[in-house]
N, C-alpha and C positions, 0 to 999 in steps of 0.2 A: 571542421571534419568529422568522419563519422565512422561506426565500426560496421564489419560485414556479416552477417549472420547466413549461415550454409544449412540446410536442413533436410535432411534424406534426398537427396537430387540423384536422380537417373536420368540418362540421356541414352539413347537407342542412334545409332547408324543402318537403317535398314532392319533387319531382324539383331543387329549385332549390337548386345549392350557393350555400352562403352564406360559407363559410370554406375556403380552398382549401390546406390544409397549412401552418397558422401557426405557427412555433415563436419562440417568445423566452424569456429568462430575466430575473426580478425578482431581483434581492441582497436579502438579508437586510437589512431597514432602508433598503431603497431607496425612491424616489418614483417612481415610473413611471406615466407619462399614455401613454394609447393616443387618440389625436386622428385624425381625418378628416372626411370629409363624411358627411351624413345616408345611411344604407344600407352603409355600407364593412364592418358588421361588428364593430366596437368593444363596443357595446353586449353584439350578441348572445356575443362571447368573454367579457366580465365576467361575464355571468351563468351561462356555463360553469364558469367558475373558482369559482362560488358554489354551482355543483350546481342552478340552477333551469333550466338548459338542457340537454338531453341530448348527449353528445359522440357522434358518428359515425365517428370515426376520430381515431388518437394517443392521447396521454397528457397529462393535469396533472397535478404532484405540487404537494404543500405540505409544507414542510419536510421532503422527501425520501421522502413518503409518497403515493404513486398514489391518487388521490381519484374517479378516472372514476365510481365505481359506490357513491361513498359519499354518503349523503344530506348535504343543507345543514347540519343540525345537529352533524352529528360533523366539519366541516370545519376548525373552531374557526376561523371567520371573521365578521368584522362588516359590514355594508353599509350605506350611507348612500345613499337614494334621491333622485331628483329632486323628487318631491312631500313630501317629509319623511316620510310613514306615520305620524304620531302618533294614538294613542287619544284623540277628541275629550273622551271622559266623564272621562278621565284628567289629574291635575294632572301638571306639569313632573316631579317625584319620581316618582311611580308610573309614568310613561311611562320614564324612564330607569333604573326598578328592577325593570321587569316581567319583562325575560328574567333575571334575576338570581331573582325568586319562583319562576318556573318550574323552575329549576334548586333550589330547594329551599336556596338560600343563607340564613345564619343574619342575623336581622334586623340586627344591630349590624354585621354585615359588609355588609350592604346598605346602611345607612347611611354605613358609611365610604368604599364605591365611589363613591357617588352624592354625595357630600361633596365628594370630589376631584375627579370629572369636574365638578363645578358651578364648583369654584375655578378649575380651568383655563380653562373657558369663561366666567366671567363670569356664571355664572347663580343664585349664590347666592339673590338678594334675588327670585327667579322659582319657586322649587320648588314653592309652593302656587298658581300660576296655572294657568289650563287654556289649551288651544294658541289658543283663538278669542281669549285676551287676549295675545297675542303678535304682535309683527312678524314678518316673513319671513324675517328674519334672525335674530331670536330663536328661531324654529321650526325652522331649520336646525342651530341649535348645538344645542337639545335632542335632534336627532337624531344627532349626532356624539355626543353626551354619553351618550345611550343605546347607542352603540357602544364608547364608552371603556369603560365598566362591565365590558364581557365581558371585555377585556383581552386580545383576540382574537392569532393569528398572523398574520393579516394584514386589513387593512380594504380596502374596497371602496367606490368613490365612483362612482356613476351619474349624470354630469352633475347635480350637487348644486346649482351656482348658475344653473343655467338660467330658474329662475323668479323671481331676483331683481332688482332695476332696476341700471343701469349703476353707478352709486356705492356701492351696496351689494356689487357682486359684486367690487369690488375689493378693498373692506374683507375680506371675507370668501375672498379669496383669500391674504390675509397672514395671516389667522387660520389658517386652514387649514395653511398652510406651518407657520407657527409653532408648532403642535398637534404636526405632523411632528416639528420639529426638538426637539421636548417630551420627546415617547413615544418617537423612535428606531424608528419602527413600519414594517413593512413596506406601503406602501401602493401601490394600482391606482386610476388614477383617469380616467374617461373623460369626452371632451369634445370638441366640435367646434370649439370657440373655441380657434385656435392662438394667442391672447395667453395664456390661460390656460396652456396646455401649458408656451409659453416661459418665464413666469414664475415656475412651480411645479416642475417636474421636475426631478429628477436624470438621467432616463433618459427622452426621447420615442419612440415608437414609432408610426409614421404609417404608416396603412392607407387603403388605396382598392380596393374591387371584392373584398374578401375574401383580398387579399395584404398582407402587410407591405412596402411601399416602403423604409423606411430606420429604423435604430434608432440611437440615439446620445444623447449631452448636448445641451442646446438650441443652443448656439452652434455646435458641431459642424456641427448640420444646417443650420445659417442660413449657415456659411459655406461649406460646402462638399457642399449637395443633390448628390445622386446621379444625379437626374433632374428633368424639367422638371416633373410634379406635386408634389416635395417643394419646390423652387424656386417655385414660385410658391403653395403653399398656406403655408408659414410665411413671416409677415413681413408688416406692411400700413404703408404701401401696399406689394401686391406686388410682387415682383421683376418688370421690364421686360423685353421680350424682343422681338429683332429678328431677320428675317433676312437672314442674311447668305451670302456665299460666299468659303470658304478659297481662297486664295491661296499660290503658292510663296512662303516668306517667309526661306530660309536660316537665318539664326542666331535667327529671331524668325518668329511667325507672322502675316502681314498677313491681314486679312478685308476683304470690301469689302461694303459697306451697299447698299439697293436705290437708294439716292438715287446712287450711285457715288462716295460718299466712301470712301477706303480708311483703314483706323485699323491701325496697326503695333503689336502687342499686345507685352508687355515679358518673355514668357515663349513656350514651343515647345509648341506643342498636337499632339496625334496624328492629325490630320487632314490627309487628301489634298486637293490642289490640286484646285479644282471642285466640293469636297464641300459640299454644303446644309447649314447650321448653324444653329442659334441662338443669339446672343449676350445673355445674362442678364448683367442688372446691376441691383444695388439700387438704388431711389429717392435715397437719401442717399448716392451715389459718384457724383455727377457736380456739376457746377456751369453754371451759365448766366451767358454775357456778350454784353454788346451789339455788341462788337467782339474783335477775335482769332480766332484759328482754332478750330476746330471744326464739329459740322454744323449745318447750317442747320434751325431748329425754329420754331413757330411757337406763342404762348402762347393757349391754350384756355378754362384755367380758372384761377383762383387762390381757394386754400382755405386762408385763416389760421386757425393751432389756436392762436396765443399763442407756445409755445416755438417752434414749427416753422412753417412754411408749405409748403404742398402747392401743387405747377403741374402741371397735365396738360398737354401740349404733343404737338405733331403733328410728328411724322418723317415725310416722303413721305404713306403714306395710314396709318400707325401713331400712335397716342398713347402716350405715356409719362409715368410719373409723375418728379418730380424734386424732392425735399425738401431745401429750404434750412434752416438753422440761425440765420441772420441775415435781418433784416427786408428786403424788396424794395420797389422803386420800380416793377417791372415792371406794363404793363399787360395786359389782353384784348388781343389784336390782335397785340401786338408780334412782331416778326422778331428771332430772338437766335439765339449760338452756343450748341449744346449740347457742353459740354466733358467725356466719361464718363472717370472714374479706370481707366485700363485696365488696372492693377495687381489691380483686381479684379472683372475681368470672367471669367464661366462661358460656357464653350461647350458645347452640346448638338448630337448628330446630329438633324437636324429629323425623320427618319423615324421612328428609335426613341424618341425623347426624352432617351437614356441622355448622362449628363454625358462630354465627350471628355475622356480623361487629358491631363495636361500637365506640364509640368515643376517646377512649384510644389510638386507633392504627388505625383507617381505615378513617381517615378526610378527 
């Protein structure tokens, strides 16, 4: 296997700049997920790694070799596509063996490689079937098997689960992750689904409008987002944001909500008195009480999901989500007190969207 190094990569479509000097490293054996909304450039970047799109600037290296002008077949990569891309007139065995036949690999070696991939993916009983006789999940396994038999340096996945139903997507997430742990392969996976990114990645690369916003381990990005976009993109339900004004808090930081309520935070943030901020808080980091201290809110929607209950509440003119782990007797229209866990609050500059450094992490 081999690592992938991307340095200052630029891409234009006509006069439109799609990627703006993207740089990121994927270590040997690492599972990296490129995630972001549609149009952010993640699939374009993956196709450039594969050699399916031309690079207009910068360099891409695989295993220490620059591959900018190298054709796809010489890059020693294997790609799994969203639409499976199976040959309908070929059996599962022949689909998986096709690239090996083109490379003039011996019949015995082809049989050995296909058998190994079929065993890893649970396809032993399906080798004589045709794609039309398979379910969506089975077709995706065949597509992965076709990649495995090539024993590439790098696996590339372009939204491979987007055509599957919700239950099958969960199952296939587990299978792809287990496959990576078995093969110890360098993998780069593209998705717009932040749940896939959080559950599968060693490293997440969050992209927006052709720029990388943040790179790091899933929980690192979840717990310490660098800006409002990352904070709001990762997590379901999304992080809550409320406009606040910084006050002079001395040994702590006090902020005032639009409701007039003042919160005293158990850390010091580098904000100036009077600065307009956004207070960010994950939905699971608060509670609701019918009495006691807290910010007055009104319950608008109650969504029981089984293990959790999601409540949508109104604070002044803003809506926030609160996730309760326990059952609740609250009803729509109830007026209660919202008690945020202030130790888990994040502050962002309202104008730039960047996180305000604080004493918990930025000493």
